[in-house]
C-alpha positions as CSV (number, residue, x, y, z in Angstrom):
1,X,-11.4,31.2,-26.1
2,X,-11.0,27.5,-25.4
3,X,-13.1,26.7,-28.5
4,X,-11.1,28.9,-30.6
5,X,-7.8,27.5,-29.4
6,X,-9.3,23.9,-30.1
7,X,-10.4,25.0,-33.6
8,X,-6.8,26.2,-34.3
9,X,-5.2,22.9,-33.0
10,X,-7.7,21.0,-34.9
11,X,-6.9,22.8,-38.1
12,X,-3.1,22.6,-37.6
13,X,-3.5,18.7,-37.0
14,X,-5.7,18.3,-40.2
15,X,-3.1,20.4,-42.2
16,X,-0.3,18.2,-41.0
17,X,-2.1,15.1,-42.0
18,X,-2.7,16.6,-45.5
19,X,1.0,17.5,-45.8
20,X,2.0,14.1,-44.7
21,X,-0.5,12.4,-47.2
22,X,0.6,14.7,-50.0
23,X,4.3,13.9,-49.2
24,X,3.6,10.1,-49.2
25,X,1.7,10.3,-52.6
26,X,4.6,12.4,-54.0
27,X,7.2,9.9,-52.8
28,X,5.1,7.1,-54.3
29,X,4.8,8.8,-57.6
30,X,8.5,9.5,-57.5
31,X,9.2,5.7,-56.8
32,X,6.8,4.7,-59.7
33,X,8.9,6.9,-62.1
34,X,12.2,5.5,-61.0
35,X,14.5,4.7,-63.6
36,X,15.6,1.1,-64.1
37,X,18.3,0.0,-66.3
38,X,18.6,-3.8,-67.4
39,X,21.7,-5.4,-68.8
40,X,20.6,-8.0,-71.0
41,X,23.1,-10.5,-72.2
42,X,20.8,-12.0,-75.0
43,X,17.5,-10.2,-75.8
44,X,15.0,-11.9,-78.0
45,X,13.5,-9.4,-80.6
46,X,10.3,-11.4,-81.4
47,X,9.1,-8.7,-84.1
48,X,12.3,-9.3,-86.2
49,X,12.8,-12.9,-85.0
50,X,16.4,-12.3,-84.0
51,X,18.6,-12.2,-80.9
52,X,20.4,-9.0,-79.9
53,X,23.5,-9.2,-77.6
54,X,24.6,-7.1,-74.7
55,X,21.7,-4.6,-74.8
56,X,20.6,-2.0,-72.1
57,X,16.8,-1.8,-71.5
58,X,15.9,1.4,-69.8
59,X,12.6,1.3,-67.8
60,X,11.0,4.6,-66.9
61,X,8.0,4.0,-64.7
62,X,5.5,1.4,-66.3
63,X,7.1,2.0,-69.7
64,X,10.0,0.9,-71.7
65,X,12.0,4.0,-72.5
66,X,14.7,2.8,-74.7
67,X,16.7,-0.3,-75.9
68,X,20.5,0.4,-77.0
69,X,23.8,-1.3,-77.2
70,X,25.3,-1.7,-73.8
71,X,28.7,-0.6,-75.1
72,X,27.7,2.6,-76.6
73,X,25.3,3.7,-73.8
74,X,25.9,5.8,-70.5
75,X,23.8,4.5,-67.8
76,X,22.0,7.3,-65.7
77,X,23.5,7.7,-62.3
78,X,20.1,7.7,-60.6
79,X,19.0,4.4,-62.3
80,X,18.5,1.2,-60.5
81,X,20.8,-1.4,-62.1
82,X,19.6,-5.0,-62.8
83,X,22.3,-7.4,-64.2
84,X,21.0,-10.0,-66.4
85,X,24.0,-10.1,-68.5
86,X,24.3,-13.9,-68.4
87,X,20.6,-14.6,-69.0
88,X,18.2,-14.4,-71.9
89,X,15.5,-11.6,-71.8
90,X,12.2,-11.9,-73.6
91,X,8.9,-10.1,-73.5
92,X,6.4,-11.2,-70.8
93,X,4.4,-14.2,-72.1
94,X,0.9,-14.2,-73.0
95,X,-1.6,-17.1,-72.4
96,X,-4.8,-16.6,-74.5
97,X,-6.8,-19.3,-73.0
98,X,-6.9,-19.7,-69.3
99,X,-9.5,-20.2,-66.5
100,X,-7.9,-18.6,-63.5
101,X,-10.6,-19.5,-61.2
102,X,-10.8,-23.1,-62.0
103,X,-9.3,-25.8,-59.7
104,X,-7.5,-28.5,-61.7
105,X,-8.2,-31.0,-58.8
106,X,-11.9,-30.4,-59.0
107,X,-13.4,-31.5,-62.4
108,X,-16.8,-33.1,-62.9
109,X,-18.9,-33.7,-59.9
110,X,-16.3,-32.6,-57.4
111,X,-16.8,-29.0,-58.9
112,X,-20.5,-28.8,-57.8
113,X,-19.3,-28.2,-54.1
114,X,-17.2,-24.9,-55.0
115,X,-19.0,-21.6,-54.6
116,X,-18.3,-18.7,-56.8
117,X,-16.6,-16.8,-53.9
118,X,-14.3,-19.8,-53.2
119,X,-13.4,-20.1,-56.9
120,X,-12.5,-16.4,-56.8
121,X,-10.2,-16.9,-53.9
122,X,-8.6,-19.7,-55.6
123,X,-8.1,-17.5,-58.5
124,X,-5.8,-15.3,-56.2
125,X,-3.4,-18.1,-55.9
126,X,-3.7,-19.0,-59.7
127,X,-3.0,-15.4,-60.6
128,X,0.2,-15.5,-58.4
129,X,1.5,-18.8,-59.7
130,X,0.7,-17.7,-63.4
131,X,2.6,-14.6,-63.1
132,X,5.6,-16.1,-61.2
133,X,5.7,-18.6,-64.2
134,X,6.5,-15.6,-66.5
135,X,2.9,-15.0,-67.9
136,X,2.3,-11.3,-67.6
137,X,-0.9,-11.3,-69.5
138,X,-3.8,-13.8,-69.9
139,X,-7.1,-14.1,-71.4
140,X,-9.7,-15.7,-69.2
141,X,-12.1,-17.3,-71.2
142,X,-15.0,-18.2,-69.0
143,X,-15.7,-18.0,-65.2
144,X,-18.7,-18.4,-63.0
145,X,-20.1,-15.4,-61.0
146,X,-18.0,-12.9,-63.0
147,X,-15.1,-14.0,-60.7
148,X,-12.7,-13.4,-63.4
149,X,-13.8,-9.8,-63.7
150,X,-13.4,-9.3,-60.0
151,X,-10.1,-11.0,-60.1
152,X,-9.0,-8.5,-63.0
153,X,-10.2,-5.5,-61.0
154,X,-8.5,-6.5,-57.7
155,X,-5.2,-7.1,-59.6
156,X,-5.5,-3.9,-61.2
157,X,-6.1,-2.2,-58.0
158,X,-2.9,-3.7,-56.5
159,X,-4.7,-5.7,-54.0
160,X,-2.5,-8.8,-54.8
161,X,0.0,-9.8,-57.6
162,X,-1.3,-11.3,-60.9
163,X,-1.0,-11.1,-64.7
164,X,-2.9,-8.5,-66.7
165,X,-6.3,-10.1,-67.2
166,X,-8.9,-9.7,-70.0
167,X,-12.0,-11.3,-68.6
168,X,-15.0,-12.9,-70.4
169,X,-17.6,-13.4,-67.6
170,X,-19.8,-16.4,-68.4
171,X,-19.3,-18.4,-71.6
172,X,-22.3,-18.4,-73.8
173,X,-23.8,-21.6,-75.2
174,X,-27.2,-23.7,-75.8
175,X,-29.1,-25.4,-73.2
176,X,-27.7,-28.7,-72.5
177,X,-24.4,-27.9,-74.4
178,X,-20.9,-27.5,-73.3
179,X,-21.4,-24.2,-71.7
180,X,-24.3,-25.3,-69.5
181,X,-24.2,-27.4,-66.3
182,X,-25.5,-30.8,-67.1
183,X,-24.4,-32.5,-63.9
184,X,-27.5,-32.1,-61.9
185,X,-30.8,-34.1,-62.3
186,X,-33.9,-32.5,-63.7
187,X,-35.7,-31.6,-60.5
188,X,-32.9,-28.9,-59.8
189,X,-33.8,-27.2,-63.1
190,X,-30.4,-25.8,-63.1
191,X,-29.4,-23.9,-66.3
192,X,-26.0,-22.2,-66.6
193,X,-26.1,-18.5,-66.5
194,X,-24.5,-18.3,-69.9
195,X,-27.2,-20.1,-71.8
196,X,-28.9,-18.4,-74.6
197,X,-30.9,-20.1,-77.3
198,X,-31.7,-18.3,-80.5
199,X,-30.1,-15.1,-82.1
200,X,-32.0,-12.4,-80.0
201,X,-31.5,-14.2,-76.8
202,X,-27.8,-14.5,-77.7
203,X,-27.6,-10.9,-78.4
204,X,-29.1,-10.1,-75.1
205,X,-26.5,-12.2,-73.3
206,X,-23.7,-10.5,-75.0
207,X,-25.1,-7.2,-73.7
208,X,-25.3,-8.6,-70.2
209,X,-21.6,-9.7,-70.3
210,X,-20.5,-6.4,-71.5
211,X,-22.8,-4.6,-68.9
212,X,-21.0,-6.5,-66.1
213,X,-17.4,-5.8,-67.3
214,X,-16.5,-8.6,-69.8
215,X,-13.6,-7.5,-72.1
216,X,-14.5,-10.2,-74.7
217,X,-17.1,-12.8,-75.4
218,X,-16.5,-16.5,-75.1
219,X,-19.0,-18.9,-77.0
220,X,-19.5,-22.6,-77.3
221,X,-19.9,-23.5,-81.0
222,X,-19.4,-27.4,-80.5
223,X,-19.6,-29.8,-77.7
224,X,-16.7,-30.3,-75.4
225,X,-14.4,-33.0,-73.7
226,X,-14.9,-32.1,-70.1
227,X,-18.8,-31.6,-70.2
228,X,-21.3,-34.3,-69.7
229,X,-23.7,-35.7,-72.2
230,X,-22.4,-34.1,-75.4
231,X,-20.0,-35.2,-78.2
232,X,-17.0,-32.9,-78.6
233,X,-17.2,-32.6,-82.3
234,X,-21.0,-31.9,-82.4
235,X,-22.0,-28.4,-83.7
236,X,-24.2,-26.7,-81.0
237,X,-24.6,-22.9,-81.9
238,X,-26.0,-22.4,-85.3
239,X,-24.5,-20.3,-87.9
240,X,-27.3,-17.7,-87.4
241,X,-26.8,-17.7,-83.6
242,X,-23.0,-17.1,-84.0
243,X,-23.4,-14.2,-86.6
244,X,-25.8,-12.5,-84.1
245,X,-23.3,-12.8,-81.2
246,X,-20.3,-11.7,-83.2
247,X,-22.2,-8.6,-84.7
248,X,-23.5,-7.6,-81.3
249,X,-20.0,-8.1,-79.6
250,X,-18.2,-6.3,-82.3
251,X,-20.6,-3.3,-82.2
252,X,-19.9,-3.1,-78.5
253,X,-16.1,-3.1,-79.1
254,X,-15.6,-6.9,-77.7
255,X,-13.8,-9.6,-79.7
256,X,-15.3,-13.1,-79.6
257,X,-13.7,-16.4,-78.8
258,X,-15.3,-19.6,-80.0
259,X,-14.7,-23.0,-78.2
260,X,-15.0,-25.4,-81.2
261,X,-13.6,-29.1,-81.4
262,X,-15.8,-30.2,-84.5
263,X,-15.0,-29.4,-88.1
264,X,-18.5,-28.0,-89.0
265,X,-18.6,-25.7,-85.9
266,X,-15.1,-24.6,-86.4
267,X,-16.0,-23.4,-90.1
268,X,-19.3,-21.9,-89.1
269,X,-17.7,-20.0,-86.4
270,X,-15.0,-18.7,-88.8
271,X,-17.9,-17.7,-91.3
272,X,-19.6,-15.9,-88.6
273,X,-16.5,-13.7,-88.0
274,X,-15.3,-14.8,-84.6
275,X,-11.8,-13.6,-83.8
276,X,-10.4,-16.8,-82.5
277,X,-11.2,-20.6,-82.5
278,X,-10.1,-22.3,-79.3
279,X,-9.1,-25.9,-79.3
280,X,-9.7,-26.5,-83.1
281,X,-9.1,-30.3,-82.5
282,X,-10.8,-31.7,-85.5
283,X,-10.2,-28.9,-87.9
284,X,-10.2,-29.9,-91.5
285,X,-8.7,-28.7,-94.6
286,X,-11.7,-26.4,-95.2
287,X,-11.5,-24.8,-91.7
288,X,-7.7,-24.2,-92.1
289,X,-8.4,-22.5,-95.4
290,X,-11.2,-20.5,-94.0
291,X,-9.0,-19.5,-91.0
292,X,-6.2,-18.3,-93.3
293,X,-8.8,-16.6,-95.5
294,X,-10.5,-14.7,-92.9
295,X,-7.4,-14.1,-90.7
296,X,-9.0,-16.1,-87.8
297,X,-6.6,-16.9,-85.0
298,X,-6.4,-20.6,-84.0
299,X,-5.6,-21.3,-80.2
300,X,-4.7,-24.9,-79.8
301,X,-4.1,-26.3,-76.3
302,X,-2.0,-29.2,-77.1
303,X,-0.4,-29.8,-73.6
304,X,-3.3,-30.5,-71.4
305,X,-4.0,-34.0,-72.9
306,X,-1.0,-35.2,-70.7
307,X,-2.6,-34.0,-67.5
308,X,-6.2,-35.2,-68.2
309,X,-5.0,-38.6,-69.1
310,X,-2.4,-38.8,-66.5
311,X,-4.5,-37.6,-63.6
312,X,-7.8,-39.3,-64.7
313,X,-10.4,-39.8,-62.1
314,X,-8.2,-38.5,-59.3
315,X,-8.8,-35.0,-60.6
316,X,-12.5,-35.7,-61.0
317,X,-12.6,-36.2,-64.6
318,X,-15.7,-38.0,-65.8
319,X,-15.0,-41.5,-67.4
320,X,-16.8,-40.2,-70.6
321,X,-14.4,-37.2,-70.5
322,X,-11.5,-39.5,-70.5
323,X,-12.8,-41.4,-73.4
324,X,-13.4,-38.2,-75.5
325,X,-9.7,-37.0,-74.6
326,X,-8.4,-40.5,-75.8
327,X,-10.5,-40.0,-79.0
328,X,-9.3,-36.4,-80.0
329,X,-6.2,-35.6,-78.1
330,X,-3.6,-36.9,-80.5
331,X,-5.9,-35.8,-83.6
332,X,-5.6,-32.2,-82.0
333,X,-1.9,-32.4,-81.9
334,X,-1.7,-33.7,-85.5
335,X,-4.0,-30.9,-86.8
336,X,-1.8,-28.5,-85.0
337,X,0.8,-29.3,-87.3
338,X,-1.6,-29.5,-90.3
339,X,-2.7,-25.8,-89.3
340,X,0.7,-24.6,-89.0
341,X,1.7,-25.8,-92.4
342,X,-1.5,-24.7,-93.9
343,X,-0.5,-21.0,-93.0
344,X,-3.2,-20.3,-90.3
345,X,-2.4,-17.5,-87.7
346,X,-1.7,-19.3,-84.3
347,X,-1.4,-17.8,-80.8
348,X,-0.5,-19.5,-77.5
349,X,-3.4,-20.7,-75.4
350,X,-3.1,-23.6,-72.9
351,X,-6.5,-24.2,-71.1
352,X,-5.0,-23.6,-67.9
353,X,-7.3,-24.5,-64.9
354,X,-7.7,-27.9,-66.6
355,X,-4.0,-28.5,-65.4
356,X,-2.3,-26.6,-62.6
357,X,-1.8,-22.9,-62.9
358,X,1.8,-22.0,-63.4
359,X,2.6,-25.0,-65.6
360,X,1.4,-23.0,-68.7
361,X,5.1,-23.1,-70.3
362,X,5.0,-26.8,-70.6
363,X,3.0,-26.4,-73.8
364,X,6.1,-25.0,-75.5
365,X,7.7,-28.4,-75.9
366,X,4.7,-29.8,-77.7
367,X,4.4,-26.6,-80.0
368,X,7.9,-27.3,-81.1
369,X,7.5,-31.0,-81.4
370,X,4.5,-30.5,-83.7
371,X,6.1,-28.3,-86.1
372,X,7.1,-24.7,-84.9
373,X,10.6,-23.4,-84.3
374,X,11.3,-22.3,-80.8
375,X,11.2,-18.8,-82.2
376,X,7.6,-19.4,-83.7
377,X,6.6,-20.9,-80.4
378,X,7.8,-17.8,-78.5
379,X,6.3,-15.4,-81.1
380,X,3.0,-17.3,-80.6
381,X,3.0,-16.4,-76.8
382,X,4.2,-12.8,-77.3
383,X,3.6,-10.8,-80.4
384,X,1.0,-13.0,-81.9
385,X,-1.1,-13.2,-78.8
386,X,-0.9,-9.6,-78.2
387,X,-2.2,-9.0,-81.7
388,X,-5.1,-11.5,-81.1
389,X,-6.0,-9.7,-77.8
390,X,-5.9,-6.2,-79.6
391,X,-3.0,-5.2,-77.4
392,X,0.0,-5.1,-79.8
393,X,0.6,-1.5,-79.4
394,X,1.1,-2.0,-75.6
395,X,2.6,-5.6,-75.1
396,X,4.1,-8.6,-76.8
397,X,7.6,-7.2,-77.5
398,X,10.4,-5.3,-76.0
399,X,10.0,-2.1,-77.6
400,X,10.1,1.6,-76.4
401,X,6.8,3.0,-75.4
402,X,5.3,-0.4,-74.5
403,X,4.6,-1.7,-71.1
404,X,7.6,-3.0,-69.3
405,X,6.8,-6.6,-69.3
406,X,9.9,-8.7,-69.3
407,X,11.1,-12.1,-68.2
408,X,14.4,-13.8,-68.2
409,X,15.8,-17.3,-68.1
410,X,19.2,-18.4,-67.4
411,X,19.7,-20.5,-70.7
412,X,18.8,-20.0,-74.3
413,X,15.2,-21.0,-75.2
414,X,16.0,-21.1,-78.8
415,X,18.2,-24.0,-78.2
416,X,16.0,-25.7,-75.7
417,X,12.4,-24.2,-75.5
418,X,11.8,-26.0,-72.3
419,X,13.9,-23.5,-70.3
420,X,10.9,-21.3,-70.4
421,X,9.4,-23.5,-67.5
422,X,12.1,-22.1,-65.4
423,X,11.7,-18.5,-65.4
424,X,13.9,-16.7,-63.1
425,X,13.1,-13.0,-63.4
426,X,9.5,-11.4,-63.9
427,X,8.8,-7.7,-64.3
428,X,5.3,-6.5,-65.2
429,X,4.4,-2.8,-65.8
430,X,8.0,-1.9,-64.6
431,X,7.5,-3.7,-61.2
432,X,9.7,-6.5,-60.4
433,X,7.8,-9.7,-59.1
434,X,10.5,-12.4,-59.2
435,X,14.2,-12.1,-59.6
436,X,17.3,-14.1,-59.1
437,X,19.3,-11.1,-60.4
438,X,22.2,-9.6,-58.4
């Protein structure tokens, strides 16, 4: 009898727990589906390059439900109201070239003391700072230990706040090249985990990155500024190697981003079929024409020259890296203008991690200085970047059916694009992460 009573009480207790749990889940789902109504004084329509006045944006869960004129729309009584009637509302920004797990104060030899685990933990803060700056989506183009993959998954699981992350895993490159570790002497026999020489080794490395969760593949077509012992403009991967990588990646449904400073490496990367060329510092007329012909995106990081030369050895930059930056920094900015005038497709990418995370929007000033209108610069960081990432049906503009990624600034970025460095409101997937709204 005692055992039967104990069994009854245990059953009732378990049933109560299940009921409480089910109720909590139900309440959570209701909260997630809560209607939000946003009054937008100015709304930037990046798809049509125009500004809409006094609009009502309805958010239903993670998605935008409707955008209608405020004067002719009834606000549902059960909607949570957010008043941004004195602000400018625009889509969440997208940075197509970041390194979230990189510490901008630990370049060169100082980076050798950082473990992959510590880098991933640093990425938690970087992700928060990036999101608070108004960047709701980023493409991370190279991280040790698949830390960017782990960071992406933790953000998706709700462990901590951060932007939507498309991860690359290790960047692929030749032995002794920009994507290898060239800081240690020969007795260490240290070779970067992304090193792959020859077409079939490169194909195998693409498969490895895909196996462990990479959303896209990053390769090093030329030397780099911040690497030791190579010339930034010198071609590294051959056309044959890059063709093998692109073919394998595209077969597996992954896009390819090519780090390339030098003209020959840029042109061969485009011929090989890469989806974007990063940096493009020394691109020539042939490269610009090829990019336009193939529809290849150019992602040119024209802000961080300021940080590299301003911080110098304090941030651990190698003396040879500073020399290389002095050599190509201004040329990259001039070629940004040339590529724009030449009609190449351009998306926003800043190389965050070289400079402090959260300062991404400082690049807008230079994009306008070197030829873009403020609207074009905003489009580069919204609808253009979304197209590059293969996400244009989900993000990049404020449109019914897309994810509710919205930001706001108090002034007009079309009059002064630098106000994008002072984001006052951030929403990602319908959840508010930063607000000054009343």
